[in-house]
Chimera marker file (.cmm) of the C-alpha trace (Angstrom):
<marker_set name="trace">
<marker id="1" x="-63.879" y="142.362" z="220.945" r="1" g="1" b="0" radius="0.5"/>
<marker id="2" x="-63.906" y="144.570" z="224.199" r="1" g="1" b="0" radius="0.5"/>
<marker id="3" x="-65.664" y="143.466" z="227.115" r="1" g="1" b="0" radius="0.5"/>
<marker id="4" x="-68.506" y="145.500" z="228.410" r="1" g="1" b="0" radius="0.5"/>
<marker id="5" x="-68.207" y="147.869" z="231.569" r="1" g="1" b="0" radius="0.5"/>
<marker id="6" x="-70.717" y="147.283" z="234.374" r="1" g="1" b="0" radius="0.5"/>
<marker id="7" x="-71.457" y="150.386" z="236.279" r="1" g="1" b="0" radius="0.5"/>
<marker id="8" x="-73.025" y="150.222" z="240.007" r="1" g="1" b="0" radius="0.5"/>
<marker id="9" x="-75.767" y="152.137" z="240.978" r="1" g="1" b="0" radius="0.5"/>
<marker id="10" x="-73.620" y="153.938" z="243.277" r="1" g="1" b="0" radius="0.5"/>
<marker id="11" x="-71.376" y="155.065" z="240.472" r="1" g="1" b="0" radius="0.5"/>
<marker id="12" x="-74.187" y="156.161" z="238.422" r="1" g="1" b="0" radius="0.5"/>
<marker id="13" x="-75.604" y="158.287" z="241.130" r="1" g="1" b="0" radius="0.5"/>
<marker id="14" x="-72.337" y="160.073" z="241.737" r="1" g="1" b="0" radius="0.5"/>
<marker id="15" x="-71.969" y="160.764" z="238.038" r="1" g="1" b="0" radius="0.5"/>
<marker id="16" x="-75.525" y="162.279" z="237.797" r="1" g="1" b="0" radius="0.5"/>
<marker id="17" x="-75.186" y="164.398" z="241.039" r="1" g="1" b="0" radius="0.5"/>
<marker id="18" x="-71.958" y="165.896" z="239.300" r="1" g="1" b="0" radius="0.5"/>
<marker id="19" x="-73.989" y="166.734" z="236.442" r="1" g="1" b="0" radius="0.5"/>
<marker id="20" x="-76.991" y="168.199" z="238.161" r="1" g="1" b="0" radius="0.5"/>
<marker id="21" x="-74.483" y="170.235" z="240.453" r="1" g="1" b="0" radius="0.5"/>
<marker id="22" x="-73.889" y="172.267" z="237.230" r="1" g="1" b="0" radius="0.5"/>
<marker id="23" x="-70.275" y="172.684" z="238.127" r="1" g="1" b="0" radius="0.5"/>
<marker id="24" x="-68.887" y="170.623" z="235.354" r="1" g="1" b="0" radius="0.5"/>
<marker id="25" x="-69.829" y="169.939" z="231.968" r="1" g="1" b="0" radius="0.5"/>
<marker id="26" x="-70.731" y="166.573" z="230.545" r="1" g="1" b="0" radius="0.5"/>
<marker id="27" x="-67.382" y="166.434" z="228.669" r="1" g="1" b="0" radius="0.5"/>
<marker id="28" x="-65.544" y="167.138" z="231.981" r="1" g="1" b="0" radius="0.5"/>
<marker id="29" x="-67.570" y="164.562" z="234.104" r="1" g="1" b="0" radius="0.5"/>
<marker id="30" x="-66.990" y="162.124" z="231.096" r="1" g="1" b="0" radius="0.5"/>
<marker id="31" x="-63.273" y="162.601" z="231.223" r="1" g="1" b="0" radius="0.5"/>
<marker id="32" x="-63.145" y="162.201" z="235.129" r="1" g="1" b="0" radius="0.5"/>
<marker id="33" x="-64.838" y="158.915" z="235.082" r="1" g="1" b="0" radius="0.5"/>
<marker id="34" x="-63.304" y="157.610" z="231.813" r="1" g="1" b="0" radius="0.5"/>
<marker id="35" x="-66.534" y="157.052" z="229.789" r="1" g="1" b="0" radius="0.5"/>
<marker id="36" x="-67.155" y="158.130" z="226.360" r="1" g="1" b="0" radius="0.5"/>
<marker id="37" x="-69.676" y="160.922" z="226.282" r="1" g="1" b="0" radius="0.5"/>
<marker id="38" x="-70.859" y="160.100" z="222.954" r="1" g="1" b="0" radius="0.5"/>
<marker id="39" x="-72.570" y="156.804" z="224.380" r="1" g="1" b="0" radius="0.5"/>
<marker id="40" x="-76.190" y="156.827" z="224.624" r="1" g="1" b="0" radius="0.5"/>
<marker id="41" x="-76.753" y="160.242" z="223.663" r="1" g="1" b="0" radius="0.5"/>
<link id1="1" id2="2" r="1" g="1" b="0" radius="0.2"/>
<link id1="2" id2="3" r="1" g="1" b="0" radius="0.2"/>
<link id1="3" id2="4" r="1" g="1" b="0" radius="0.2"/>
<link id1="4" id2="5" r="1" g="1" b="0" radius="0.2"/>
<link id1="5" id2="6" r="1" g="1" b="0" radius="0.2"/>
<link id1="6" id2="7" r="1" g="1" b="0" radius="0.2"/>
<link id1="7" id2="8" r="1" g="1" b="0" radius="0.2"/>
<link id1="8" id2="9" r="1" g="1" b="0" radius="0.2"/>
<link id1="9" id2="10" r="1" g="1" b="0" radius="0.2"/>
<link id1="10" id2="11" r="1" g="1" b="0" radius="0.2"/>
<link id1="11" id2="12" r="1" g="1" b="0" radius="0.2"/>
<link id1="12" id2="13" r="1" g="1" b="0" radius="0.2"/>
<link id1="13" id2="14" r="1" g="1" b="0" radius="0.2"/>
<link id1="14" id2="15" r="1" g="1" b="0" radius="0.2"/>
<link id1="15" id2="16" r="1" g="1" b="0" radius="0.2"/>
<link id1="16" id2="17" r="1" g="1" b="0" radius="0.2"/>
<link id1="17" id2="18" r="1" g="1" b="0" radius="0.2"/>
<link id1="18" id2="19" r="1" g="1" b="0" radius="0.2"/>
<link id1="19" id2="20" r="1" g="1" b="0" radius="0.2"/>
<link id1="20" id2="21" r="1" g="1" b="0" radius="0.2"/>
<link id1="21" id2="22" r="1" g="1" b="0" radius="0.2"/>
<link id1="22" id2="23" r="1" g="1" b="0" radius="0.2"/>
<link id1="23" id2="24" r="1" g="1" b="0" radius="0.2"/>
<link id1="24" id2="25" r="1" g="1" b="0" radius="0.2"/>
<link id1="25" id2="26" r="1" g="1" b="0" radius="0.2"/>
<link id1="26" id2="27" r="1" g="1" b="0" radius="0.2"/>
<link id1="27" id2="28" r="1" g="1" b="0" radius="0.2"/>
<link id1="28" id2="29" r="1" g="1" b="0" radius="0.2"/>
<link id1="29" id2="30" r="1" g="1" b="0" radius="0.2"/>
<link id1="30" id2="31" r="1" g="1" b="0" radius="0.2"/>
<link id1="31" id2="32" r="1" g="1" b="0" radius="0.2"/>
<link id1="32" id2="33" r="1" g="1" b="0" radius="0.2"/>
<link id1="33" id2="34" r="1" g="1" b="0" radius="0.2"/>
<link id1="34" id2="35" r="1" g="1" b="0" radius="0.2"/>
<link id1="35" id2="36" r="1" g="1" b="0" radius="0.2"/>
<link id1="36" id2="37" r="1" g="1" b="0" radius="0.2"/>
<link id1="37" id2="38" r="1" g="1" b="0" radius="0.2"/>
<link id1="38" id2="39" r="1" g="1" b="0" radius="0.2"/>
<link id1="39" id2="40" r="1" g="1" b="0" radius="0.2"/>
<link id1="40" id2="41" r="1" g="1" b="0" radius="0.2"/>
</marker_set>
């Protein structure tokens, strides 16, 4: 079983700001931070 990753508040804030800027799609941001975009949708 894979261990679960923990993300800091700073990391989450940075990702949200990238998305809100509108310069990148969700898929592009997920690729950049190495997170599966289908998680939590």
